[in-house]
C-alpha positions as CSV (number, residue, x, y, z in Angstrom):
1,M,-14.1,14.2,-33.0
2,Y,-14.8,15.3,-29.4
3,L,-12.4,15.9,-26.5
4,I,-14.1,15.4,-23.1
5,G,-12.3,15.7,-19.7
6,D,-12.9,15.5,-16.0
7,I,-10.3,17.3,-13.8
8,G,-10.5,16.1,-10.2
9,N,-8.4,16.8,-7.2
10,T,-6.5,13.6,-7.6
11,E,-6.9,12.4,-11.1
12,T,-7.6,14.0,-14.5
13,K,-9.3,11.9,-17.2
14,I,-9.4,13.0,-20.8
15,F,-11.1,11.1,-23.6
16,L,-10.9,11.5,-27.3
17,F,-14.1,10.3,-29.0
18,D,-14.9,9.8,-32.7
19,Q,-18.1,11.2,-34.2
20,N,-20.0,8.1,-32.9
21,F,-18.6,8.6,-29.4
22,K,-16.4,5.6,-29.6
23,I,-13.2,6.0,-27.6
24,K,-10.1,6.7,-29.7
25,K,-7.7,7.6,-27.0
26,K,-7.7,8.1,-23.2
27,W,-5.3,9.9,-20.9
28,N,-5.1,9.4,-17.1
29,L,-3.1,12.3,-15.6
30,V,-2.1,13.1,-12.1
31,S,-3.8,16.4,-11.3
32,I,-1.1,17.7,-9.0
33,K,1.5,17.2,-11.7
34,I,-0.2,19.1,-14.4
35,S,2.1,21.7,-15.9
36,R,2.9,22.9,-19.5
37,R,5.8,20.4,-19.7
38,Y,3.7,17.6,-18.3
39,L,0.9,18.1,-20.8
40,Y,3.3,18.3,-23.8
41,S,5.0,15.1,-22.6
42,N,1.8,13.1,-22.0
43,M,-0.5,14.4,-24.7
44,R,1.9,14.2,-27.7
45,F,-0.7,12.2,-29.6
46,L,-2.9,15.3,-30.0
47,I,0.1,17.3,-31.2
48,N,1.4,14.8,-33.7
49,K,-1.9,13.7,-35.2
50,R,-3.3,17.2,-35.8
51,L,-6.8,15.8,-35.3
52,K,-10.0,17.6,-36.3
53,V,-11.7,18.1,-33.0
54,K,-15.2,19.7,-33.2
55,K,-16.1,20.2,-29.5
56,I,-14.1,20.3,-26.2
57,I,-15.8,20.2,-22.8
58,F,-14.5,19.7,-19.3
59,S,-15.7,19.5,-15.8
60,S,-13.1,20.8,-13.3
61,V,-12.8,21.3,-9.6
62,V,-9.2,22.5,-10.0
63,P,-9.1,25.9,-11.6
64,K,-5.3,26.0,-12.0
65,S,-5.2,22.7,-13.8
66,F,-8.1,23.7,-16.1
67,F,-6.3,26.9,-17.0
68,L,-3.2,25.1,-18.0
69,I,-5.1,22.4,-20.0
70,K,-7.2,25.1,-21.7
71,E,-4.0,27.1,-22.6
72,F,-2.4,23.9,-24.0
73,L,-5.5,23.0,-26.1
74,N,-6.0,26.5,-27.4
75,K,-2.5,26.4,-28.7
76,E,-2.6,22.9,-30.2
77,I,-6.2,22.8,-31.4
78,K,-7.1,26.0,-33.3
79,K,-10.5,27.6,-33.6
80,V,-12.3,25.2,-31.0
81,K,-13.5,26.8,-27.8
82,V,-12.5,25.0,-24.6
83,I,-15.7,25.0,-22.4
84,E,-16.1,24.2,-18.7
85,L,-19.5,22.8,-17.8
86,K,-20.5,25.6,-15.4
87,Q,-20.0,28.1,-18.3
88,I,-23.1,26.6,-20.0
89,N,-26.7,27.4,-19.3
90,L,-28.1,24.0,-18.2
91,K,-31.7,25.0,-17.4
92,N,-33.1,23.2,-20.5
93,L,-31.3,20.0,-19.4
94,I,-31.6,19.8,-15.7
95,K,-33.4,21.9,-13.0
96,L,-31.2,22.9,-10.1
97,R,-32.6,23.5,-6.5
98,V,-29.2,24.8,-5.4
99,N,-26.8,27.6,-6.0
100,R,-24.9,26.3,-9.0
101,K,-21.8,28.2,-8.0
102,Q,-21.6,26.1,-4.9
103,V,-21.8,22.7,-6.6
104,G,-18.8,21.0,-8.2
105,S,-18.9,20.5,-12.0
106,D,-18.2,16.8,-11.6
107,R,-21.3,16.5,-9.4
108,L,-23.5,18.3,-11.9
109,A,-22.1,16.1,-14.7
110,N,-22.9,13.0,-12.7
111,A,-26.4,14.1,-12.1
112,I,-26.9,14.9,-15.9
113,G,-25.3,11.5,-16.8
114,I,-27.8,9.5,-14.7
115,M,-31.0,11.5,-14.7
116,E,-34.2,10.2,-16.2
117,K,-37.8,11.5,-16.3
118,N,-39.9,10.1,-13.4
119,K,-37.0,8.3,-11.8
120,N,-35.1,9.1,-8.6
121,Y,-31.3,8.5,-8.1
122,I,-28.7,8.9,-5.4
123,V,-25.2,9.1,-7.0
124,I,-22.3,8.2,-4.7
125,D,-18.9,9.2,-6.1
126,F,-15.8,7.8,-4.4
127,G,-13.2,10.4,-5.2
128,T,-11.0,12.6,-3.1
129,A,-14.2,13.3,-1.2
130,T,-17.1,10.8,-1.0
131,T,-20.1,12.7,-2.4
132,F,-23.8,12.0,-2.5
133,D,-26.0,13.7,-5.0
134,V,-29.8,13.5,-5.1
135,I,-31.8,13.6,-8.3
136,T,-35.6,13.3,-8.6
137,N,-37.4,13.5,-11.9
138,N,-34.6,15.5,-13.6
139,I,-34.3,17.9,-10.7
140,Y,-31.0,18.2,-8.8
141,L,-31.9,18.6,-5.1
142,G,-28.4,18.9,-3.7
143,G,-26.2,16.5,-1.8
144,I,-23.8,15.6,0.9
145,I,-19.9,15.7,1.0
146,A,-18.1,13.3,3.3
147,P,-14.3,12.7,3.7
148,G,-12.9,10.5,0.9
149,V,-12.0,7.0,1.9
150,N,-8.4,7.1,0.6
151,L,-7.8,10.6,1.9
152,S,-9.0,9.6,5.4
153,L,-6.8,6.5,5.4
154,E,-3.8,8.4,4.2
155,N,-4.3,11.1,6.9
156,L,-4.6,8.4,9.6
157,I,-1.4,6.7,8.4
158,N,0.5,10.1,8.4
159,K,-0.8,11.1,11.8
160,A,-0.5,7.8,13.7
161,S,3.0,6.5,14.0
162,L,2.1,2.9,14.6
163,I,-0.5,2.6,11.9
164,P,1.1,0.6,9.0
165,R,0.6,1.5,5.3
166,I,-2.1,-0.8,4.1
167,K,-4.1,-1.5,1.0
168,L,-7.8,-1.2,1.7
169,N,-9.8,-4.3,0.5
170,K,-13.0,-6.2,1.4
171,T,-13.0,-8.0,4.7
172,S,-15.6,-10.3,6.2
173,N,-14.0,-9.9,9.7
174,I,-15.4,-7.3,12.0
175,I,-13.0,-7.7,14.9
176,G,-9.4,-7.4,13.7
177,K,-6.7,-9.5,15.4
178,N,-3.9,-7.1,14.5
179,T,-3.5,-3.4,13.7
180,S,-3.7,-3.8,9.9
181,D,-6.9,-5.9,10.1
182,A,-8.4,-3.5,12.6
183,V,-7.8,-0.6,10.3
184,K,-9.2,-2.4,7.3
185,S,-12.3,-3.4,9.2
186,G,-12.8,0.1,10.5
187,F,-12.6,1.7,7.1
188,F,-14.5,-1.0,5.2
189,W,-17.4,-1.5,7.6
190,G,-17.3,2.1,8.9
191,Y,-17.7,3.6,5.4
192,S,-20.3,0.9,4.5
193,G,-22.3,2.0,7.6
194,L,-21.9,5.7,6.8
195,I,-23.1,5.2,3.3
196,D,-26.1,3.1,4.2
197,N,-27.1,5.5,7.0
198,I,-26.9,8.6,4.7
199,I,-29.0,6.8,2.1
200,K,-31.6,5.9,4.8
201,L,-31.7,9.6,5.9
202,I,-32.1,10.9,2.4
203,K,-35.1,8.5,1.9
204,K,-36.6,9.6,5.2
205,N,-36.1,13.3,4.4
206,T,-37.5,13.2,0.9
207,Q,-40.1,10.4,1.5
208,K,-39.0,8.9,-1.8
209,Q,-37.4,5.7,-3.0
210,F,-34.2,5.8,-4.9
211,R,-31.9,3.8,-7.2
212,V,-28.4,4.0,-5.8
213,I,-25.6,4.5,-8.3
214,L,-21.9,4.1,-7.5
215,T,-19.1,5.7,-9.4
216,G,-15.4,6.5,-8.9
217,G,-12.4,4.4,-8.0
218,L,-13.7,2.5,-5.0
219,S,-17.1,1.6,-6.3
220,H,-16.3,-2.1,-6.7
221,L,-15.0,-2.3,-3.1
222,F,-18.4,-1.3,-1.5
223,K,-20.9,-2.6,-4.0
224,N,-21.7,-5.8,-2.3
225,S,-21.5,-4.5,1.3
226,L,-24.3,-1.9,0.8
227,K,-28.0,-2.5,1.1
228,G,-30.4,-2.1,-1.9
229,K,-28.2,-3.6,-4.6
230,P,-26.5,-0.4,-6.0
231,L,-25.4,-0.3,-9.6
232,I,-21.9,0.8,-10.7
233,K,-21.7,3.3,-13.5
234,K,-18.1,3.7,-14.7
235,D,-17.0,7.1,-16.1
236,L,-20.4,8.6,-15.2
237,T,-19.0,12.2,-15.2
238,I,-17.7,11.8,-18.7
239,N,-21.0,10.3,-19.9
240,G,-22.8,13.4,-18.4
241,L,-20.6,15.7,-20.4
242,K,-21.3,13.6,-23.5
243,K,-25.0,14.1,-22.9
244,V,-24.5,17.9,-22.6
245,I,-22.9,17.9,-26.1
246,L,-25.7,15.8,-27.5
247,K,-28.7,17.5,-25.9
248,L,-27.6,21.1,-25.9
249,K,-25.6,21.0,-29.1
250,I,-22.9,23.4,-27.6
């Protein structure tokens, strides 16, 4: 079996796969809550079953959470090294035109998960931040980091006394008739415009055409409002880590 995880600023996803990479168990953890007690409470399945896990790999942008998860797994799953993606030499899998120390593991995993020879991709990940990563012919060129949609909305609500707490959803209205509708329009169409414009600038800068891939929690919200018919790839980060196991045989 294989244990593969993605530790983000907001959410931590951990998957247990069988030898054929079929999902046997999935955990969705709140990253800020991760502690020794929290892990023992939420991941009892691993402890009780005493499973034979062959490989363990994570991408992490939260060092403290990774340390606690690694400590927990080292205690409960003996003789299996817990690896973080950036500990691995990736040069035989993907070429990097950036300082790898300055790129989040999740973004590298996304790039690895989608890359194909002779094809160009822009991966947009809707997480705590909204990230854009540019991949051409198995070469990672770099990317762009913009404020996350939910983070920006939460900050506005917390800072502006008269802004009500709202749930962001699709809207066909441009001009809101009340505060809630005005905020929804601003965020939905504002971020749609931001994303379309950044894609346009990337194409202009590189003089290339790209397939646009959406991943992360709000992908479904923006899919039909963006130009160019983007595709949604769920759990792209996890799929990138699976590819690392298969291709590099770590």
